[in-house]
matplotlib code that plots the C-alpha trace (Angstrom):
import matplotlib.pyplot as plt

x = [47.5, 45.6, 46.7, 45.8, 47.4, 45.1, 46.9, 44.8, 45.5, 45.3, 45.6, 48.8, 49.7, 51.8, 48.8, 49.3, 52.8, 53.9, 51.1, 52.2, 55.9, 54.2, 52.6, 55.6, 57.9, 55.0, 54.6, 50.6, 48.2, 47.6, 44.6, 43.2, 39.8, 40.1, 40.3, 37.8, 35.4, 36.0, 35.5, 32.6, 30.9, 32.9, 33.3, 36.1, 35.9, 35.9, 32.0, 30.4, 31.3, 30.3, 26.9, 26.0, 27.6, 31.0, 28.2, 27.9, 30.8, 31.2, 28.4, 29.3, 32.8, 31.2, 29.1, 32.3, 34.7, 31.4, 31.8, 35.5, 35.8, 39.9, 42.9, 46.7, 46.1, 47.5, 44.1, 45.4, 41.9, 40.5, 41.1, 37.2, 36.8, 37.7, 34.3, 33.0, 32.9, 30.8, 33.9, 36.7, 35.8, 34.5, 38.7, 40.2, 38.2, 41.6, 43.3, 46.4, 45.5, 48.3, 47.8, 50.6, 50.5, 51.9, 51.9, 50.0, 53.0, 54.0, 50.7, 50.4, 54.2, 52.5, 48.7, 48.8, 45.3, 43.2, 39.8, 40.0, 41.6, 37.7, 38.2, 35.5, 34.9, 31.7, 32.6, 33.3, 35.4, 39.1, 42.0, 43.2, 40.0, 39.7, 43.0, 41.8, 39.1, 40.3, 43.6, 41.2, 39.4, 42.8, 44.2, 41.3, 41.3, 44.5, 47.1, 50.1, 51.1, 54.1, 55.9, 56.7, 57.3, 61.1, 60.9, 61.3, 58.9, 61.6, 61.9, 58.2, 58.1, 61.0, 59.7, 55.7, 57.8, 59.0, 55.8, 54.4, 57.1, 57.1, 53.3, 54.0, 55.9]
y = [34.7, 33.6, 30.2, 30.8, 33.5, 34.5, 36.2, 38.2, 39.8, 40.6, 37.6, 37.6, 38.7, 35.3, 33.8, 31.1, 30.3, 31.7, 30.3, 26.8, 27.3, 29.7, 26.4, 24.0, 26.2, 26.9, 23.5, 24.8, 22.7, 25.1, 26.2, 27.8, 29.7, 29.0, 25.6, 24.6, 26.8, 24.6, 21.3, 22.7, 23.6, 21.1, 23.4, 25.6, 30.1, 30.5, 28.8, 30.2, 33.6, 33.0, 31.1, 33.2, 36.5, 38.0, 38.0, 34.4, 33.6, 35.8, 35.0, 31.0, 32.9, 34.7, 31.2, 28.8, 31.5, 31.8, 27.9, 27.5, 26.5, 25.3, 26.3, 26.1, 26.2, 28.7, 30.4, 31.8, 34.1, 34.4, 38.2, 39.0, 37.5, 41.3, 42.1, 40.0, 41.9, 39.1, 36.7, 38.6, 39.3, 35.8, 35.6, 37.1, 35.7, 33.2, 34.4, 37.5, 38.9, 39.5, 41.3, 40.6, 44.3, 44.5, 47.5, 47.0, 46.8, 43.8, 42.3, 42.7, 41.0, 37.6, 38.1, 36.9, 35.5, 38.3, 37.9, 33.5, 33.5, 33.3, 36.8, 38.2, 41.5, 43.0, 42.6, 46.6, 46.9, 47.1, 46.4, 49.1, 49.9, 46.3, 46.8, 50.8, 48.9, 46.2, 48.0, 49.8, 46.5, 45.0, 47.7, 47.7, 44.4, 43.4, 43.5, 43.1, 44.8, 43.4, 45.3, 42.4, 43.9, 44.0, 40.6, 37.3, 34.5, 33.8, 36.8, 37.4, 34.3, 35.8, 39.0, 37.5, 34.7, 37.8, 40.0, 36.4, 36.1, 40.3, 39.5, 36.5, 38.3]
z = [59.9, 56.8, 55.2, 52.0, 49.2, 46.8, 43.3, 41.6, 38.5, 34.7, 32.1, 31.3, 34.4, 36.0, 38.2, 37.5, 36.6, 40.0, 42.4, 41.2, 42.5, 45.6, 46.7, 45.7, 48.0, 50.7, 51.1, 49.7, 47.4, 43.8, 42.5, 39.9, 39.6, 35.8, 35.5, 38.3, 36.1, 33.6, 35.2, 37.3, 33.9, 31.5, 29.4, 28.4, 30.0, 25.6, 25.3, 28.6, 26.3, 23.3, 24.0, 27.1, 27.6, 29.2, 32.8, 32.7, 33.6, 35.9, 37.7, 37.1, 39.0, 41.4, 42.3, 42.4, 44.3, 47.0, 47.4, 47.9, 51.6, 51.4, 53.8, 53.0, 49.2, 46.5, 44.4, 41.5, 40.3, 36.9, 35.9, 36.2, 40.2, 41.5, 39.9, 42.7, 46.2, 47.8, 46.6, 47.2, 50.6, 50.9, 49.8, 51.9, 55.2, 54.7, 52.2, 51.5, 48.4, 46.4, 42.9, 40.4, 39.0, 34.8, 32.4, 29.5, 27.0, 29.3, 28.9, 25.5, 24.3, 26.5, 25.4, 22.1, 21.9, 23.3, 22.1, 22.0, 25.9, 27.8, 29.5, 30.9, 29.0, 27.1, 23.4, 22.5, 25.4, 24.1, 26.3, 27.5, 28.9, 30.5, 32.2, 33.6, 34.5, 36.7, 37.9, 40.1, 41.5, 41.7, 43.7, 45.9, 46.6, 47.2, 50.9, 48.3, 45.2, 43.7, 40.2, 38.1, 34.9, 35.6, 37.3, 36.5, 37.6, 39.7, 41.2, 41.6, 43.8, 46.1, 46.6, 47.6, 50.2, 51.5, 52.0, 53.3, 56.3, 56.9, 57.5, 60.0, 61.8]

ax = plt.figure().add_subplot(projection="3d")
ax.plot(x, y, z, "-o")
ax.set_aspect("equal")
plt.show()
C-alpha cells in the first residue's frame, strides 16, 4: 500500500484545501508542491513565468518533484505536475494519485486571477484549452477520480477517505 496520497487537478480544484483536511484525518504530513517550489526558488511562481516563461516553471516543478523523497504525506501538486511523466512516475512509486475533477464552470467561479495565478500555460492558451489539455493528462495518471462539482470540501474528503480505505482492504 502506498504511503503517500498525491492530489492532482486544475488550479481551483481544491487540492490544497482538501489536502490539509486529508492529512489531518489520515495523520500524515501535508506538502504543497507549489509552496515548495516557491521556497526552493525564493520567488513566486508567476515571477518565474514572467521572467523565464511557462516552460521554465514546468522544468523547475519537474526538478523539485523528482527530488521529493517523502513517505506518509498528503502531497498537493501544482496543476502542471502532470506534464512531467518522470515526475508523475516518481510520485506514483509510493503514492496513490487522486484526480480532483471539477467542471470548467466550477473552476471559472473559483478562479478570478487566471492571468496572475502562476499557471504554467502558453501565453496564447485559453483556460478552456488548458482544461482540455490537462484533463487528458490527469486521467492518464489518476488511480482515483473524484468528481467534485456537487460536493462540499468535507464530502470530497470523505469520498477520498472511502477510496483509501477500500484500497487498504
